N, C-alpha and C positions, 0 to 999 in steps of 0.2 A: 500196287496202287491201281485202283479201278477208275477209268475215265468214262463217264456216260456222255451221251450226246446232249448235254445241257450246258448252256453258256457258263453258269456259275461254277459247275464242277470242273470244267476245263481250265478256267482261270485259277481255281484253287490248286489244281494239279500242277500248273505252271509255277505258282508261287512255292509250292512244296519242293519242286525240283531245283529252283533257284537257291532256296535255303540250304538244301542238301549239298549243292555244289560248293557254296561258301564254306560250309562245315568241312567238307572233304579237303578243300584247299588249306584250311587251317591245320588239319590233321597231317597233311603231307608235309607242310613246313615244319611242324613239330617233330615228325619222324625223321626228317632230314637232319635237323639240329641234334637230336638225340643220338642218331646212328652214326653221326660224323660225316654224312654225305654232303652236308653244307660246307662251303668253302671256309678257309681260315677266317677267324674272327679278326675284325679290323678295329684298330684304335682310331678315334676321331680327334684331330687337332683343330681347335677353333682358331682360324687364321686372323691374327690381330684382334683376337677375341671372337668377334662374329661380324666381320666388316659388311656383310650383306644386309645386316639388320640394325646395327648400332654404329656410332662413330668409332672408327678404328683406333685400336690401342688406347682405349679409355676404360675407366672403371665401369661405366654402364655396359660397355661391350663385354667385358670380362664377367660381370655379374650375370648378364644374359646367357653367356656360354655355359657358365657353371649351372645355371638353372635348367638348361637343356640336357645336362648330363655328360658334357664332354670328358674325354679321358685326359686331354692335355690342352693347356692354354698356350698358344703360340704368340710371341711378341718380339719387339725389337727394342734395342737400347742405344742411348747416346749418353755422353757425359757433358754436363754443363761447365761453364767457366769457373764456377765455385765448387766443382768436384762432385756434383750430385748425379747419380745414375737415374736417368729419366727414360720413359717409354715412348718411343717414336720411331716410325719407319724411316722417315726422311731426316737428314741431318739439318735441314732448314725448315722452319715452320712457315707455312704460307698457305693461301687458299688453294683448293677448296677445303683442305683438311683442317686448317686452323686460320682464324681471322683475328687480326690484332690492330693495335694503334699505328703500326707501320706495315709496309708491304710484306716484310719477311723478317725472320730472326734466325741467325745461325746458332744452333744449340751450343756448340763448343765455345762460342764467343759471347754467350749470354748467361746471366745468372738465372737461377730458378725463378726468382721473383719477376724478372723481366719476361721470362717465357710464360709465366702465368697471367700475364696481361692479355694473352691470346685466348680466344674461345675456340676450343677444338670439338665442339658439338653443335654449333649453331647452323651449319650449312650441310645439307644432304650431299653426299658424294654423288656426282652425276653418273658414275659408273653403276650405281646400285639404286634402282628405283624403290626398292623395298627398305632401304635404310631409313630409320626413324631418327631425326635430329634430336639432340638433347642439349638445348641451349644452356650456356653457363658451365659446360664441362671443360676442365682444365687439363693440361698435360700431367699425367700421373708420374710419381717417382716409382722406381722399382720397389722401394720399401713399402709403399702404399699397395702396390699390386700383390706383393708377397703376403701382406696382411690378410688377404682373402683366402689364404691357404687353409684356414680353420673351417672353411665352408665345405670341405670335401677332401678326398684323397687324390685328386687330379694332380698331374705333373705340370711343370712349366718348361716349355721349349723356347729358350731365350737366345736371341741373335745379337751378336756384336756388330753394330753398323760401323765398320771401319774399312777403309780402302787405301791401299798403299799409294795409289795415284793421287790421293787428296789427303796428305797427312795433316793438313791444317784443320780438318773437320773432326778429328778425334785425337785423344791422347795416344801415346805409344802403346803397342799391344800389352806389354807387361803391366803398365799402369791401368789400362782399361780392365784387364782381367782382375787385378788386385781390388779395384773398386767394386766390381761385380761380386767377387768372392766375399767381400766384407758383408754385403747385404744378404747373400745366401747363408752365410754362417750365423749372422744375427738371428735369422728366422729358423735356423737348424733344418734347412731344406735340401741338404746335400744329396739325399737319396731320391729327391723328387725333381731334380734339375737335369735338363739336357741343354748343353751349350752348343749352339749351331753358328756357323759362319761360312761365308764365301772366302773370307780371308783366313787362311789356315794358320797364320801366325798366332792368332788368339787361341786356337785350339791347341797348338803346341805349347803355348804359354800356360794354359789351364792344366794341361797334363803335368807340367812341372810344379805348379803351385798347389794343385789339388787333383791328384790322379784318380780319385774316387768319382769325380764328376763325369757323367756320360757325355760323349762328344759326337756331334753330327756334322758331316761334311755337306754343305749346300753346293749345288752345281747346276749351271745352265750353260748352254753353248753347243758345240758340236758333239755328236755321239762319242762317248769314251767309256772304257771299262769302268763299271761301278767299283769293282774290286781295286783297281789302280787308284781311283780317286780317294777311296777310303784309306788306302795305304799312305798316300801323300799327306793326308790330313791327320793320320794317326787316330782315326775315328772308327767306332764300331757301328755307326749308323750312316747310311748314305741317303741324302735327301735331294733327289734330282727334280728338275722341272718335269712336270708329269708327262709331257709329250715324249720324253726320252725313255720312258719305261717300256720294256718288252719282257715277255716271259723268259727269254734266254738270259737277259741281264739280271733279272730277279733271281733266277735259279743259281747263276754263278755267284751272286752276292750271298745267297743263303748257304751255298756250299762252303763259302769262306767264313761263315759265322756272322754275317752282317745282317742288319735290320734295314729294310727299305721303306722310306717315308717320303713319297712324292708330294710336290706342291704345284700349283694351288688349283685343285679341280672342283668345279661347281655345278656340274650337270650329271644327271643319272647315267647318261651314256658314258661319260668319262669315268665316273665311279665304277661302273660295271667293267670297263676295260681294265682299270687298275686292279680291281678285285680278281678278275680272270688271270691277270699276269702274276698274281701271288703277292701283291704288296702287303706289308704288315700294318700300315697305317695310311691315312689320307689327311692332308692338310686342306681345309676348305673354308671359304668365306661364309658358307651356309651350313654350319655344323648341325643345326636342327634338321634341315632337309636331309643331310647325309645320315644322321642317326635314324630318322624315319625310314629311309631307304634300306639301311642295313638291318633294321629290325624285321623286315619282311622275310629274311632268310636266316635269321638267328646269328648274324655276323657281328652284332654290336656287343662290345665288352661291357659298357655301361658303368656308371658311377653310382 
């Protein structure tokens, strides 16, 4: 490349160099991916669909996540008074997530019809400035969410919201699992389901009723061996709060044949730390942002 002492030629040379550097960067990323120098490929779980962008645990959130290409839809479940499995993180509907004709409604003490008097999309969650309200959105049933399965080959990471300290908020573990399993089998999704829980009673119960279903042990609290947690739960997946993830914990888990799926990381800095530690997947409120980040280094599995 010849640069003469003319203003136009110098500018042109600078532009040529910038273009060359961009092309070289793309080639380097491609070579890393092809040669295996790029780190492990990471599955993306859309937390409550895509809570940073759409009202959590709603059909609009799940449809948004599917359109972005997530590997897994992550969601939570409760059981209504009339025995319907519904999708909600909290056992009680109340603002800002859901707004209704009364201040709140306990899911297990309410019928589906009563719960659907609440609007779960009208108010933006104040934790997420990027969340787009969808007025008129109602609490979905698990059956309705599973009906989206024809839109791709993504999996469902479904959590039983049950707590032994509050037995009044959910049915007993065996009944909870039986109700969920009925919906899974109705849609023939056994191979696309991960059942996750902090309450390992439901994981033990699912192993009894349907040993083919993958199980994930959710964990938060003091640092503890990932391997021991998984053993207690009878699970092959360990899903810790993301601050607990270290390279040593991940290596020990992998040596024991476990999959590590941390929750809930939403920034590039946290994603990079989890990737460097060797995580197999990341649960995020911003799956589109995570996917874009992973694509830069060829780590996204994609749908």
